[in-house]
C-alpha positions in Angstrom: 0.1 -0.2 -0.1 1.2 3.3 -0.5 0.5 6.8 -0.8 -1.8 9.1 -3.0 0.9 10.7 -4.6 -1.2 12.3 -7.2 -1.9 15.2 -4.2 1.2 16.0 -5.2 0.6 17.3 -8.6 -2.4 18.5 -7.9 -0.6 21.0 -5.4 2.0 21.4 -7.2 -0.6 23.3 -10.0 -1.9 25.0 -7.4 1.5 26.4 -6.8 1.5 27.5 -10.7 -1.6 28.8 -10.1 -1.0 31.1 -7.5 2.2 32.2 -9.1 -0.1 33.1 -12.1 -2.6 35.6 -9.9 0.6 37.4 -8.8 2.1 38.0 -11.5 -0.8 39.0 -13.3 -1.7 41.2 -10.5 1.9 42.9 -10.3 2.5 43.0 -14.2 0.8 46.5 -13.9 2.7 48.1 -10.8 5.8 47.7 -13.1 4.0 48.4 -16.7 2.2 51.9 -15.4 5.7 53.9 -15.2 5.7 53.0 -18.9 1.8 53.8 -19.2 2.0 57.0 -17.3 4.1 58.1 -19.7 1.6 57.4 -22.6 -1.8 58.4 -21.2 -0.5 60.8 -18.6 -2.2 59.3 -15.8 -2.0 60.7 -12.4 -1.0 59.0 -8.7 -4.3 59.2 -7.9 -6.0 57.9 -11.3 -3.1 55.1 -10.5 -4.9 54.7 -7.2 -8.5 54.5 -8.2 -7.3 51.3 -10.9 -5.8 49.5 -7.7 -9.1 50.1 -6.0 -11.1 49.2 -9.1 -9.0 45.8 -8.5 -9.6 45.4 -4.8 -13.2 46.2 -5.4 -13.9 43.1 -6.9 -11.0 41.2 -5.2 -12.9 41.6 -2.1 -16.4 40.6 -3.1 -15.0 37.7 -5.2 -13.1 36.8 -2.0 -16.1 36.0 0.0 -18.5 34.8 -2.7 -15.8 32.5 -4.6 -14.7 30.8 -1.3 -18.3 29.9 -0.5 -19.0 28.9 -4.3 -15.7 26.2 -3.8 -16.8 25.1 -0.5 -20.3 24.1 -2.5 -18.8 22.7 -5.7 -15.5 21.7 -4.8 -11.6 23.0 -5.9 -11.9 21.4 -8.9 -14.2 23.4 -10.5 -14.0 26.5 -8.5 -10.5 27.0 -9.3 -10.3 26.2 -12.8 -13.3 29.2 -13.3 -11.6 31.4 -11.3 -8.2 30.6 -13.3 -9.9 31.8 -16.6 -11.6 34.6 -16.2 -8.3 36.3 -14.7 -6.6 34.8 -17.1 -8.8 36.8 -19.8 -9.1 39.9 -17.8 -5.4 40.2 -17.9 -4.8 39.6 -21.8 -7.6 42.3 -22.2 -5.2 45.0 -20.3 -3.4 44.3 -23.5 -5.8 45.7 -26.0 -6.8 49.1 -23.4 -6.7 52.6 -25.0 -8.0 54.8 -22.1 -8.7 54.5 -18.2 -12.0 53.7 -18.3 -11.5 50.3 -19.8 -8.5 49.5 -17.8 -10.5 50.0 -14.5 -12.5 47.7 -16.1 -9.8 45.2 -17.0 -8.6 45.5 -13.7 -12.3 44.9 -12.3 -12.5 41.6 -13.6 -8.8 40.9 -13.2 -9.8 41.0 -9.4 -13.3 39.0 -9.8 -11.3 36.6 -11.0 -8.4 36.2 -8.7 -10.4 36.1 -5.6 -11.6 32.9 -5.9 -7.8 31.9 -5.9 -6.6 31.9 -2.2 -10.2 30.4 -1.1 -9.6 28.1 -3.8 -6.0 27.0 -2.8 -7.0 26.8 0.8 -10.0 24.2 -0.3 -7.3 22.0 -2.6 -4.9 21.4 0.4 -7.4 20.9 2.8 -8.9 18.1 0.5 -6.0 16.2 0.2 -3.4 16.8 3.2 -3.5 15.4 6.9 -3.0 18.2 9.5 0.6 17.5 10.2 1.5 17.8 6.7 -0.8 20.7 5.6 0.9 23.8 6.6 3.8 23.0 4.3 1.5 21.8 1.5 -0.2 25.0 1.7 3.6 26.5 1.9 4.2 25.3 -1.2 0.4 26.4 -2.4 0.8 29.6 -1.5 4.5 30.3 -2.0 3.7 30.0 -5.6 2.4 33.8 -5.4 5.7 35.3 -4.6 7.3 33.0 -7.5 4.9 34.8 -10.0 5.7 38.0 -8.3 9.6 37.2 -8.6 9.4 36.1 -12.5 6.6 39.6 -13.1 9.2 42.5 -12.6 12.6 41.5 -15.1 9.5 39.6 -17.4 7.3 42.8 -17.8 10.6 45.1 -17.9 12.2 42.5 -20.8 8.8 42.3 -22.7 8.1 46.2 -22.7 11.3 46.6 -24.1 11.3 43.6 -26.5 7.6 43.9 -27.6 6.0 47.3 -25.8 4.0 47.4 -22.2 0.9 45.6 -24.0 2.8 42.1 -24.3 3.7 42.0 -20.8 -0.3 41.3 -20.5 -1.3 39.5 -23.5 1.5 36.8 -22.5 0.6 36.1 -19.1 -3.0 35.4 -20.0 -2.1 32.9 -22.5 -0.6 30.9 -19.7 -3.3 31.4 -17.7 -5.5 29.6 -20.2 -3.0 26.9 -20.9 -3.3 26.1 -17.1 -7.2 25.8 -17.2 -6.9 22.9 -19.5 -4.1 20.9 -17.9 -5.5 21.7 -14.5 -9.6 19.6 -15.7 -7.6 16.9 -17.8 -5.8 16.5 -14.5 -7.2 12.8 -13.2 -8.3 13.7 -10.2 -10.1 9.9 -9.1 -8.8 7.7 -6.7 -9.5 4.2 -5.8 -12.3 3.9 -3.1 -9.9 1.7 -0.6 -13.1 -0.9 0.5 -15.1 -0.4 -2.9 -11.8 -0.5 -5.6 -14.1 2.3 -7.4 -13.6 5.5 -9.0 -14.7 8.1 -6.9 -14.3 12.0 -7.7 -13.0 14.5 -4.9 -15.5 16.7 -5.2 -18.1 14.2 -4.1 -16.7 14.8 -0.2 -18.5 18.0 0.2 -19.2 18.7 3.5 -21.2 21.6 3.8 -21.9 24.0 7.1 -24.3 26.7 6.7 -23.4 30.6 6.0 -25.2 32.0 8.8 -23.6 29.2 11.1 -20.1 30.1 10.4 -20.7 33.8 10.4 -21.7 33.2 14.8 -18.0 31.9 14.9 -16.1 33.9 17.3 -12.9 32.6 15.5 -14.4 33.7 12.2 -14.0 37.3 13.5 -11.1 37.2 14.8 -9.4 35.8 12.0 -11.4 38.4 9.6 -10.1 41.6 11.7 -6.4 40.0 11.4 -6.6 40.6 7.7 -8.4 43.7 7.8 -5.1 44.9 10.0 -2.7 43.5 7.6 -3.7 43.5 4.3 -3.2 47.1 3.3 0.2 46.3 4.1 1.1 43.6 1.2 -0.9 45.3 -1.0 1.0 48.4 -0.4 4.0 46.7 -1.4 2.8 44.8 -4.3 1.3 48.1 -5.4 3.8 51.1 -4.1 7.2 49.7 -4.5 8.5 50.2 -8.3 7.5 53.7 -7.6 8.9 54.0 -4.5 12.5 52.7 -5.9 11.7 55.4 -8.8 10.4 58.5 -7.5 12.1 58.2 -4.2 15.6 56.1 -4.4 15.9 57.4 -7.9 16.4 53.9 -9.6 16.3 53.5 -13.4 13.4 52.1 -14.7 15.3 48.9 -16.4 17.1 48.7 -12.6 14.1 48.5 -10.6 13.7 44.6 -12.4 17.0 43.6 -11.1 15.8 44.7 -7.4 12.4 44.1 -7.3 12.1 40.1 -7.5 14.4 40.2 -4.1 11.6 40.8 -2.0 9.3 38.3 -3.5 12.1 36.0 -3.4 12.0 36.5 0.3 8.3 35.9 0.3 8.5 32.7 -1.5 10.9 30.8 0.2 9.1 31.9 4.0 5.9 30.8 2.4 7.5 26.7 2.4 10.0 27.4 5.6 6.8 28.8 8.0 5.2 25.6 6.4 7.6 23.2 7.3 8.5 24.6 10.4 5.5 24.7 11.4 4.7 21.2 10.3 7.7 20.0 12.4 7.0 21.1 15.6 3.5 19.7 15.1 5.4 15.9 14.4 6.8 16.9 17.8 5.1 17.4 21.5 3.7 20.8 20.6 0.2 20.9 19.1 -0.9 22.1 15.9 -2.6 25.3 17.3 0.9 26.5 19.5 2.9 25.0 16.6 1.5 28.1 14.3 1.3 30.4 16.9 5.0 30.1 17.6 6.0 30.9 14.0 3.1 33.4 13.3 5.2 35.5 16.7 8.2 35.1 15.5 7.4 36.7 12.5 5.4 39.4 13.9 8.6 40.2 15.6 11.1 40.9 12.7 7.8 42.9 10.8 9.5 45.4 13.6 12.9 46.3 11.2 11.1 46.7 8.8 10.5 50.9 9.2 14.5 51.3 8.8 13.9 51.6 4.9 13.4 55.0 5.0 15.3 55.8 7.4 18.6 54.3 5.7 19.9 56.2 2.5 21.3 52.9 1.2 19.0 50.9 -1.6 20.5 47.7 -0.8 19.4 48.2 2.8 16.3 49.4 1.8 16.0 46.4 -0.7 16.9 44.2 2.3 14.5 45.3 4.6 11.7 44.9 2.2 12.9 41.3 2.0 12.8 41.3 5.3 9.5 42.2 5.9 8.3 39.8 2.7 10.0 36.9 4.5 8.1 37.5 8.2 4.8 37.8 6.1 5.3 34.7 4.1 5.7 32.0 7.9 2.6 34.7 8.7 0.1 34.1 6.4 1.0 30.5 5.7 0.3 29.5 9.4 -2.8 32.2 9.2 -4.4 29.5 6.6 -3.3 26.6 7.9 -4.9 28.0 11.3 -8.2 28.6 9.6 -8.2 25.0 8.4 -7.5 23.6 11.3 -10.4 25.4 13.3 -12.9 25.1 10.3 -12.1 22.3 8.3 -13.4 20.9 5.1 -16.7 22.2 4.9 -15.5 25.9 5.9 -11.9 26.3 4.9 -12.8 28.3 2.0 -15.6 30.5 3.2 -13.8 31.7 5.7 -10.7 32.6 3.9 -13.0 34.5 1.9 -14.3 36.7 4.1 -11.0 37.0 5.8 -9.5 38.1 2.3 -12.7 39.8 1.6 -11.9 42.6 5.1 -9.0 42.8 4.4 -9.4 43.8 0.7 -12.4 46.0 1.8 -9.4 47.9 4.2 -6.9 48.3 1.1 -9.7 49.3 -0.7 -10.5 52.2 1.9 -7.0 52.9 1.8 -5.9 52.7 -1.3 -6.8 56.1 -2.3 -5.5 57.5 0.5 -2.4 55.8 0.0 -1.5 57.8 -3.3 -2.7 61.5 -1.4 0.0 60.7 0.8 2.5 59.7 -1.4 1.9 62.6 -3.6 1.6 65.1 -1.3 3.7 64.2 1.9 5.9 61.2 2.0 6.3 57.0 2.2 7.2 57.7 5.7 3.8 57.0 8.0 3.0 54.0 5.6 6.9 52.5 6.1 6.4 53.0 10.1 2.9 51.2 10.1 3.7 48.4 8.2 6.1 47.3 10.9 4.0 47.7 13.8 0.4 46.1 12.8 1.7 42.7 12.5 2.6 42.5 16.3 -0.5 44.6 16.9 -2.3 41.7 15.3 -0.2 38.9 16.6 -1.4 40.3 20.4 -5.0 40.2 19.6 -4.6 37.1 17.9 -3.2 34.8 20.9 -5.7 37.2 23.2 -9.4 36.4 21.3 -8.0 32.8 20.2 -6.6 31.2 23.0 -6.7 27.4 21.9 -6.9 26.9 18.2 -9.2 23.9 18.2 -12.0 22.5 15.3 -15.0 24.1 15.7 -17.3 21.2 13.2 -17.1 17.4 13.3 -16.7 16.0 10.3 -19.1 13.4 9.2 -17.6 9.5 9.7 -18.2 9.1 5.9 -16.4 11.5 4.6 -12.1 10.2 4.4 -10.0 12.8 2.7 -7.4 11.7 0.2 -4.7 11.9 2.6 -6.1 9.1 4.4 -6.4 7.1 1.6 -3.9 4.7 0.2 -4.4 3.1 -3.6 
């Protein structure tokens, strides 16, 4: 009897999907330098373009998560990647601000279901002592996508024009959907030797029941506090390097990937360390919190970004933030999975993602105003303080992470099946 290794191919494809999601959203943060030159968009208008993305992203995080908990990860994630890939390719034909706002809106609509779908996929295929590592791999793709985006976008822009930076990743997403749907999501039932689909193992929890749980609102609060920091890093670092540090356009691509490589490494390491602790005499809840606490402590160094005169040290501080965030977010999502199980994981990941996107939606135009009329300094200081505040709230409000819903005995996860 051997383990079902198809799950590692599944998690690899999720890795690619989250990579495409971050690549696709990051292209604009690089290409906007050329787009502003061509169309004359102001920083405030660029802030509203980001707001358009966040508006639909916020909505579809919850709606997409709820749907995926009902139709399963295979269909849900396939639809999501298809929608955002088409929207991303359409960026390459835009000719004015209203079109950019529209295509950005549909990009957010598709991408909103990405991380709920990733979390649900991992929960379907892995048990609690492998789950953090698998989540780290799955969401680690987002960082790799962000690593690839700057040099790829700059190379494509210089070689074929900035529009190609949107079209080519869009085509790659369409190819991913075909591969995802062709992957054999069947396994042999250990008792009957007959093939059954993973999507038949759907354990539904009423939405109203999920909303009544205190833990739901704690996870929502944490994302509301912290997501604006990550969106600030994603959307504004290239402009910061260009406007404040006077880094040439071509060199930005040689620097911007470094923080995101740090993020990808820490996504995986954060999950690995957490699972290693869980395999010893440490409860899974405590293992998640230990890694999250260490990550929160690291972010205290982030404000040094503003107070150093060296571009290299500033980029190193950004990389330190990304390393901390990677360890944090992997264990945060895994903690949701540990608490809410197969029937509500995507929904709660979606609710919390919506909270974070709404917070960023409110603050993003303000960021544009602060940057345009004052400086980046308040933003770097806030980036260093919010994670310790969120961690204190987390350990006070949820002193013990425990499963809230019992799984019906008939439901068996793929991680428990051998073939």
